[in-house]
Kinemage of the C-alpha trace (Angstrom):
@kinemage 1
@onewidth
@group {chain A} dominant
@subgroup {mainchain}
@vectorlist {calphas} color= white
{ca met a 1} P 121.331 -116.276 -9.270
{ca lys a 2} L 117.743 -114.679 -8.470
{ca lys a 3} L 119.872 -111.894 -7.009
{ca ile a 4} L 121.058 -111.384 -11.224
{ca ile a 5} L 117.250 -112.081 -12.543
{ca phe a 6} L 115.757 -110.239 -9.978
{ca leu a 7} L 118.634 -106.709 -10.908
{ca ile a 8} L 117.866 -107.207 -14.827
{ca met a 9} L 113.937 -108.001 -14.437
{ca thr a 10} L 113.745 -104.447 -11.654
{ca thr a 11} L 116.562 -102.430 -14.903
{ca leu a 12} L 113.604 -103.452 -17.412
{ca ala a 13} L 110.953 -102.298 -15.607
{ca ile a 14} L 113.025 -98.235 -15.123
{ca ala a 15} L 113.554 -97.877 -18.438
{ca thr a 16} L 110.741 -99.299 -19.982
{ca ser a 17} L 109.044 -97.267 -17.896
{ca cys a 18} L 111.948 -93.921 -18.048
{ca ser a 19} L 111.985 -94.142 -22.554
{ca gly a 20} L 110.247 -91.181 -22.838
{ca gln a 21} L 106.826 -92.385 -24.233
{ca ala a 22} L 104.924 -88.786 -23.874
{ca lys a 23} L 101.337 -88.988 -23.939
{ca lys a 24} L 99.345 -88.228 -27.067
{ca asp a 25} L 96.792 -85.918 -27.799
{ca lys a 26} L 93.742 -86.998 -30.385
{ca asn a 27} L 95.941 -85.231 -33.131
{ca gly a 28} L 98.486 -87.665 -31.792
{ca ala a 29} L 101.253 -85.461 -31.014
{ca asn a 30} L 103.406 -84.875 -27.825
{ca ala a 31} L 101.045 -82.951 -25.842
{ca gly a 32} L 103.358 -80.048 -24.504
{ca thr a 33} L 105.291 -79.236 -28.107
{ca thr a 34} L 104.859 -77.564 -30.850
{ca ile a 35} L 103.876 -79.725 -33.941
{ca gln a 36} L 104.753 -80.024 -37.083
{ca met a 37} L 102.785 -79.538 -40.186
{ca thr a 38} L 102.652 -80.571 -43.557
{ca lys a 39} L 99.222 -79.010 -45.876
{ca ala a 40} L 97.960 -82.690 -45.407
{ca asp a 41} L 97.681 -82.434 -42.324
{ca phe a 42} L 96.586 -78.831 -42.253
{ca leu a 43} L 93.963 -80.117 -44.244
{ca lys a 44} L 93.182 -82.538 -42.086
{ca lys a 45} L 93.074 -81.166 -38.738
{ca val a 46} L 92.791 -77.340 -39.175
{ca ala a 47} L 91.235 -75.684 -42.722
{ca asp a 48} L 90.059 -78.072 -45.734
{ca phe a 49} L 90.445 -74.542 -47.906
{ca glu a 50} L 90.777 -77.070 -51.413
{ca asn a 51} L 86.617 -77.866 -50.449
{ca ser a 52} L 85.157 -74.626 -48.985
{ca pro a 53} L 87.589 -72.016 -51.003
{ca ser a 54} L 84.887 -69.076 -49.599
{ca glu a 55} L 84.108 -70.508 -45.533
{ca trp a 56} L 86.866 -70.292 -42.929
{ca lys a 57} L 85.917 -73.749 -41.338
{ca tyr a 58} L 88.252 -74.263 -38.887
{ca leu a 59} L 88.091 -78.194 -38.070
{ca gly a 60} L 90.633 -78.743 -34.276
{ca asp a 61} L 88.784 -79.599 -30.781
{ca lys a 62} L 91.060 -77.204 -29.317
{ca pro a 63} L 91.798 -73.748 -30.786
{ca ala a 64} L 95.629 -73.119 -32.385
{ca ile a 65} L 98.628 -71.113 -33.347
{ca ile a 66} L 100.113 -72.039 -36.870
{ca asp a 67} L 103.801 -70.581 -37.152
{ca phe a 68} L 104.937 -70.123 -40.903
{ca tyr a 69} L 108.850 -69.948 -40.290
{ca ala a 70} L 111.760 -70.588 -41.647
{ca asp a 71} L 114.740 -72.695 -40.045
{ca trp a 72} L 116.892 -69.822 -41.637
{ca cys a 73} L 115.366 -66.947 -40.280
{ca gly a 74} L 116.736 -64.997 -37.024
{ca pro a 75} L 113.044 -63.944 -35.285
{ca cys a 76} L 112.006 -67.408 -36.576
{ca lys a 77} L 114.464 -69.203 -34.361
{ca gln a 78} L 113.302 -66.267 -31.162
{ca val a 79} L 110.132 -66.969 -31.335
{ca ala a 80} L 110.406 -71.033 -31.462
{ca pro a 81} L 111.328 -71.390 -28.513
{ca ile a 82} L 109.147 -69.200 -26.827
{ca leu a 83} L 106.224 -71.257 -28.725
{ca glu a 84} L 107.896 -74.775 -26.901
{ca glu a 85} L 106.884 -73.015 -23.224
{ca leu a 86} L 103.732 -71.491 -24.810
{ca ala a 87} L 103.067 -75.617 -25.770
{ca lys a 88} L 103.961 -76.611 -22.083
{ca glu a 89} L 101.539 -74.979 -20.277
{ca tyr a 90} L 98.995 -74.415 -22.762
{ca lys a 91} L 98.892 -77.899 -23.392
{ca asp a 92} L 95.576 -79.337 -22.154
{ca glu a 93} L 93.985 -76.192 -23.705
{ca ile a 94} L 95.295 -75.361 -27.318
{ca tyr a 95} L 97.893 -76.539 -30.677
{ca ile a 96} L 100.814 -75.235 -31.578
{ca tyr a 97} L 101.515 -75.627 -35.427
{ca lys a 98} L 104.500 -75.270 -36.619
{ca val a 99} L 103.858 -74.609 -40.999
{ca asn a 100} L 108.171 -74.543 -42.941
{ca val a 101} L 106.914 -71.917 -45.102
{ca asp a 102} L 110.296 -73.310 -47.712
{ca thr a 103} L 108.830 -76.837 -47.651
{ca glu a 104} L 104.954 -75.651 -47.672
{ca gln a 105} L 105.307 -72.759 -50.159
{ca glu a 106} L 102.085 -73.327 -51.177
{ca leu a 107} L 100.575 -73.157 -47.839
{ca ala a 108} L 102.110 -70.044 -47.915
{ca ala a 109} L 100.730 -68.541 -50.128
{ca ile a 110} L 98.155 -68.822 -49.671
{ca phe a 111} L 97.211 -67.097 -46.320
{ca arg a 112} L 99.764 -64.490 -48.482
{ca val a 113} L 102.664 -64.523 -45.825
{ca gln a 114} L 104.993 -62.644 -46.685
{ca ser a 115} L 107.219 -62.263 -43.657
{ca ile a 116} L 108.264 -64.557 -41.220
{ca pro a 117} L 106.931 -65.003 -38.943
{ca ser a 118} L 103.920 -65.133 -39.261
{ca met a 119} L 100.980 -66.512 -36.450
{ca leu a 120} L 97.637 -67.781 -37.830
{ca phe a 121} L 95.727 -67.729 -34.644
{ca ala a 122} L 92.274 -69.780 -35.003
{ca pro a 123} L 89.767 -69.808 -31.963
{ca leu a 124} L 87.532 -73.018 -32.284
{ca ser a 125} L 84.159 -71.255 -33.178
{ca asp a 126} L 85.456 -67.603 -34.658
{ca val a 127} L 87.196 -65.921 -37.528
{ca pro a 128} L 91.539 -66.777 -37.691
{ca gln a 129} L 93.927 -62.686 -37.273
{ca met a 130} L 97.126 -62.776 -38.505
{ca ala a 131} L 100.216 -61.989 -36.722
{ca thr a 132} L 103.084 -61.123 -38.104
{ca gly a 133} L 107.283 -60.646 -36.530
{ca ala a 134} L 108.182 -62.022 -33.728
{ca met a 135} L 106.541 -61.294 -30.647
{ca pro a 136} L 107.143 -61.699 -26.774
{ca lys a 137} L 106.229 -64.572 -24.515
{ca glu a 138} L 103.445 -62.319 -22.225
{ca glu a 139} L 102.038 -60.880 -25.712
{ca leu a 140} L 101.889 -64.119 -27.080
{ca lys a 141} L 100.338 -65.558 -23.814
{ca lys a 142} L 97.871 -62.481 -24.077
{ca ala a 143} L 96.822 -63.269 -27.318
{ca ile a 144} L 96.060 -66.693 -26.833
{ca asp a 145} L 93.990 -65.714 -23.833
{ca ser a 146} L 91.978 -63.356 -24.984
{ca val a 147} L 91.989 -63.987 -28.300
{ca leu a 148} L 91.977 -68.398 -28.932
{ca leu a 149} L 90.595 -69.166 -24.795
{ca gly a 150} L 88.198 -65.675 -24.685
{ca lys a 151} L 89.770 -64.843 -21.763
{ca lys a 152} L 89.167 -61.318 -20.360
{ca glu a 153} L 91.265 -58.674 -19.297
{ca ala a 154} L 91.789 -58.505 -15.212
{ca thr a 155} L 90.901 -54.450 -14.162
{ca ser a 156} L 92.313 -53.332 -11.228
{ca ala a 157} L 90.042 -51.594 -8.546
{ca glu a 158} L 89.679 -48.754 -8.485
């Protein structure tokens, strides 16, 4: 009987510790994943363009990429796994948000998104930059490092 109780308790302990509970960040999202965003989320976590329409003031505590996409978009589907990889690689340094242009049409219109994927790079204390088209991983990493994190490219020794 003691062996059965021990076995049940051990199984429960393992199941509880391996339940897939990911570490949450300050925005309440799973660290190391892309974060789906609505207009309400955008107003709280990125920029409150309704109360400050003429001034960009980034509200986040880490720089961010905001990916404007659609579920039916082929290039968006190609970029999605790359963004997931980058969310893991840069989990302590940046946020990667996703805005579905079909469900968040007002956000897409405000940022004049005319083709997808479009990505808004939002540094902590600089002007945001928009890029359009499916960018390869290495190009995205360069943009993250230079635009969002302010890292200079290493120069080769002469």
